[in-house]
C-alpha positions in Angstrom: 5.1 -4.3 -18.7 5.4 -1.4 -16.2 6.1 2.2 -17.3 8.8 4.1 -15.3 9.3 7.8 -14.4 12.3 9.2 -12.5 12.0 12.6 -10.7 14.9 14.5 -9.2 16.8 17.9 -9.2 18.7 18.5 -12.4 20.0 21.5 -14.5 17.8 20.3 -17.3 14.7 18.1 -17.4 13.4 15.7 -20.0 10.7 18.0 -21.1 11.8 21.3 -22.8 12.1 24.2 -20.5 12.2 22.2 -17.2 14.9 22.3 -14.6 15.2 22.1 -10.8 13.0 19.3 -9.5 11.6 17.7 -12.7 11.3 14.5 -14.6 14.7 13.4 -15.9 13.7 10.0 -17.4 10.6 8.3 -18.5 9.3 5.3 -20.4 8.1 6.0 -23.9 4.3 5.7 -24.0 3.7 7.3 -20.5 0.3 9.1 -20.7 1.1 12.9 -20.6 -1.8 13.6 -18.2 -0.4 11.1 -15.7 3.0 12.8 -15.5 2.0 15.8 -13.2 0.0 13.5 -11.0 3.1 11.3 -10.4 5.4 14.3 -9.9 3.0 15.6 -7.1 3.6 12.4 -5.1 7.3 13.1 -4.7 7.2 15.2 -1.5 10.0 14.4 0.8 11.7 15.7 4.0 14.6 14.1 5.9 13.7 12.5 9.2 14.5 14.0 12.6 18.0 12.7 12.5 18.7 14.6 9.2 18.8 11.6 7.0 16.4 9.0 5.5 14.3 7.0 5.6 13.0 6.1 2.2 9.3 6.3 1.5 8.0 3.1 -0.2 4.5 3.7 -1.3 1.6 2.2 -3.3 -0.9 4.7 -4.9 -4.1 4.4 -6.8 -4.2 7.4 -9.1 -7.6 8.0 -10.6 -7.5 9.1 -14.3 -10.0 9.7 -17.0 -9.4 6.2 -18.3 -9.4 4.3 -15.0 -7.2 3.7 -12.0 -3.4 3.8 -12.4 -1.7 1.4 -9.9 1.6 3.0 -9.0 4.6 1.7 -6.9 7.0 4.3 -5.8 10.1 5.1 -3.7 11.2 8.5 -2.6 14.4 9.1 -0.7 17.5 11.3 -0.2 20.0 11.7 -3.2 23.4 13.3 -3.5 23.5 17.1 -3.7 22.3 18.5 -7.0 24.1 20.6 -9.6 23.8 23.6 -7.2 25.1 21.7 -4.3 21.8 21.8 -2.6 20.0 19.0 -0.7 18.4 16.6 -3.2 15.9 13.8 -3.4 15.0 11.2 -6.0 11.7 9.5 -6.7 11.0 6.6 -9.0 7.5 5.5 -10.1 6.3 2.3 -11.8 2.9 2.4 -13.4 1.5 -1.2 -13.6 -0.9 -2.7 -16.0 -3.9 -4.8 -14.7 -2.0 -8.0 -15.7 0.9 -7.0 -13.3 -1.1 -6.8 -10.1 0.4 -9.9 -8.4 -1.9 -11.7 -6.0 0.7 -11.2 -3.2 0.0 -7.5 -3.3 2.0 -4.3 -3.7 4.1 -4.6 -0.5 5.4 -7.9 -1.6 6.4 -6.5 -4.9 8.2 -3.5 -3.3 10.2 -5.9 -1.2 11.9 -7.2 -4.4 15.5 -6.0 -4.6 16.3 -3.9 -7.7 12.7 -3.3 -8.8 12.9 0.5 -8.3 15.9 2.5 -9.1 17.5 4.7 -6.5 19.8 6.9 -8.6 20.1 8.6 -11.9 23.3 9.9 -13.5 23.9 11.7 -16.8 21.6 13.6 -19.1 17.8 13.3 -19.2 16.7 10.4 -21.4 13.7 8.5 -22.6 13.6 4.9 -21.4 13.0 2.5 -24.3 12.1 -0.7 -22.5 9.4 -1.0 -19.9 10.2 -2.6 -16.6 9.6 -6.4 -16.4 7.7 -6.9 -13.1 8.1 -10.3 -11.3 4.7 -11.9 -10.6 5.8 -15.0 -8.7 5.9 -15.5 -5.0 3.7 -17.0 -2.3 0.6 -14.9 -1.6 -0.6 -16.9 1.4 -1.1 -15.3 4.8 1.6 -16.0 7.4 2.2 -15.6 11.0 3.1 -11.9 11.5 6.6 -12.2 12.9 7.6 -8.6 12.2 4.6 -7.3 14.2 5.4 -9.7 17.0 8.9 -8.3 17.2 7.6 -4.7 17.0 5.0 -4.7 19.6 4.8 -8.1 21.4 1.6 -9.2 19.7 1.3 -10.2 16.1 -2.5 -9.8 16.4 -2.2 -6.0 15.8 -1.6 -6.8 12.2 -5.1 -8.3 12.2 -6.6 -5.2 13.7 -5.1 -3.1 10.9 -6.4 -5.5 8.2 -9.9 -5.9 9.6 -10.3 -2.1 10.3 -9.5 -1.5 6.6 -12.1 -4.0 5.4 -14.7 -2.4 7.7 -14.2 1.1 6.3 -11.8 1.7 3.4 -12.5 5.4 3.4 -10.8 6.1 6.8 -7.0 6.3 7.0 -5.2 4.3 9.6 -2.0 5.5 11.3 0.9 3.4 12.5 3.6 5.2 14.5 7.1 3.6 14.6 10.5 4.3 15.9 13.6 5.1 13.8 15.5 1.9 12.9 12.3 -0.1 12.4 11.6 -1.2 8.7 7.9 -0.7 8.2 7.7 -2.6 4.9 7.5 -6.1 6.4 4.7 -4.8 8.7 2.8 -3.7 5.6 3.4 -6.9 3.8 2.3 -9.1 6.7 -0.9 -7.1 7.3 -1.7 -7.0 3.6 -1.4 -10.8 3.3 -4.3 -11.1 5.8 -6.6 -9.4 3.4 -8.5 -11.3 0.6 -6.2 -11.2 -2.5 -8.7 -9.2 -4.5 -8.7 -6.3 -2.0 -4.9 -6.1 -1.5 -4.6 -3.7 -4.5 -6.9 -1.3 -2.9 -4.9 -0.9 0.4 -2.8 2.2 -0.5 0.1 2.9 1.9 3.3 4.9 2.6 6.1 3.6 4.9 7.2 7.2 5.6 4.0 9.3 5.5 4.4 13.0 5.7 1.2 14.7 4.6 -1.9 13.9 2.4 -1.7 14.4 -1.3 -4.9 16.0 -2.7 -6.9 13.6 -4.7 -4.7 10.6 -4.0 -5.8 8.5 -1.0 -3.3 6.9 1.4 -5.1 4.3 3.6 -2.2 3.0 5.7 0.0 5.8 7.0 3.2 4.7 8.7 4.6 7.8 10.5 8.1 8.1 12.0 8.3 9.1 15.6 9.4 12.7 16.0 7.9 13.9 12.8 4.9 16.3 12.4 2.9 13.5 10.8 3.3 11.4 14.0 2.2 14.2 16.2 -0.8 14.8 13.9 -1.6 11.1 13.9 -1.9 11.0 17.7 -4.6 13.8 17.4 -6.5 12.0 14.7 -10.0 10.5 15.3 -9.4 7.2 13.5 -7.4 4.1 14.5 -3.8 4.8 15.6 -1.5 1.9 16.4 1.4 3.4 18.3 4.3 1.0 18.2 6.5 3.4 20.3 4.3 2.8 23.4 3.3 -0.4 25.2 0.3 -2.1 23.7 -2.2 -4.4 25.3 -3.0 -7.7 23.6 -5.1 -7.1 20.5 -8.8 -7.9 20.9 -9.8 -11.3 19.7 -11.1 -11.7 16.1 -10.7 -14.0 13.2 -8.1 -11.6 11.7 -6.2 -11.3 14.9 -6.0 -15.1 15.2 -4.9 -15.3 11.6 -2.1 -12.8 12.2 -0.9 -14.8 15.2 -1.1 -18.3 13.5 -1.0 -17.6 9.8 -4.1 -19.8 9.4 -7.2 -18.4 7.7 -10.1 -20.0 9.6 -12.6 -19.0 7.0 -10.6 -20.5 4.2 -10.0 -23.7 6.2 -13.8 -23.9 6.9 -14.6 -23.5 3.2 -12.4 -26.4 2.3 -14.2 -28.6 4.8 -17.7 -27.7 3.5 -19.5 -30.0 1.0 -19.1 -28.9 -2.6 -22.0 -27.1 -4.4 -24.8 -29.4 -5.2 -24.6 -31.4 -2.0 -27.6 -31.7 0.2 -26.2 -29.4 2.9 -26.9 -25.7 2.5 -23.3 -25.1 3.6 -22.4 -26.1 0.1 -22.8 -22.5 -1.0 -19.3 -21.0 -0.8 -19.0 -17.6 0.9 -16.3 -15.5 2.3 -16.3 -13.5 5.5 -15.2 -9.9 4.5 -15.6 -8.2 7.8 -13.9 -9.4 11.1 -15.7 -11.2 13.9 -18.1 -9.2 16.0 -15.5 -9.0 18.8 -14.9 -5.4 19.9 -12.0 -3.4 18.4 -10.3 -0.5 20.2 -12.4 2.6 20.9 -10.7 4.4 18.0 -12.7 2.3 15.5 -16.4 1.8 15.1 -17.7 -1.8 15.2 -19.7 -3.1 12.2 -21.6 -6.3 11.6 -19.9 -8.9 9.5 -21.2 -8.8 5.9 -21.3 -12.0 3.8 -20.9 -11.5 0.1 -20.5 -13.9 -2.8 -16.8 -14.7 -3.6 -15.6 -12.0 -6.0 -13.5 -12.6 -9.1 -9.9 -11.6 -8.1 -9.3 -9.5 -11.3 -12.3 -7.1 -10.6 -11.3 -3.5 -9.6 -13.2 -0.7 -8.1 -12.5 2.8 -9.7 -14.1 5.2 -7.2 -12.9 5.7 -3.6 -14.2 5.9 -1.0 -16.7 3.0 -1.3 -19.6 2.3 1.0 -19.0 -1.5 1.1 -16.2 -4.0 0.7 -17.9 -5.9 -2.1 -16.0 -5.3 -5.4 -17.9 -3.9 -8.3 -16.8 -3.8 -12.0 -14.8 -0.8 -13.2 -12.0 0.1 -15.5 -8.4 -0.3 -14.6 -5.8 1.9 -16.4 -3.7 0.1 -18.9 -0.9 1.5 -21.0 -1.5 2.4 -24.6 
């Protein structure tokens, strides 16, 4: 089960001699070396309106023993003991068995999974968090993207661009009042399930954290992050401005219809051992050769053998989208 850490401003922290912004609660068994890495992810500034929004994030934190898969929420909190502005961050560190096939955005959408408040004295948490693993992981028509920009296909542009080059961050700029998490969830469901837990993201991105990649950076209009995003060289999807129809590709069509053409074609192929060479099952990991916006570079589709969903890759960035074996962090 998942290990939990709560970080906020307090007169006294959980560890001796700590105060101010510090860890106030933590599950017993949390690796000590992971604690400062999690605390460094809790940067927060109110939006241009002086309040929220929350930042819902998925991180892959590289450690000496493998990759720690971390879900987090950071948001405003009531004034602290000195009556100053406060924030609170909660982190869940998942074991490999808790990486649900629907992906991290679907898990973050579960109400009550991450705590938003802490009251009372610092305390050790005895029981790990039980993480729900059910839910439909299938792709679906991207209704949230359709409502946000008039073409659901832009979710497919986000997904296919990530598969082409996982080392380049992608920025999405949105207006206040729009909930980015459904956008993340819909785009993530277009990815093969084994790669969903490599698509790190923040729904309220402020600035990079050294040593911890953030692949999908959702930036609120009016923030410095949004201004910087518009100057970046990578793909920028600006939902605050009119967008043309997304360029045609398999992923764009999947975003519009919810139908994975490649998966449907595989089901129609003869099984292995039949006379047809089409009996060998493959999966298309890159999008069609249709052109993408000028902000991205085209790449030829690469066909690779179907990977085992539980395989993880420890080192980022990676030169290809084919998974290789590595260690995943697990609690001790």
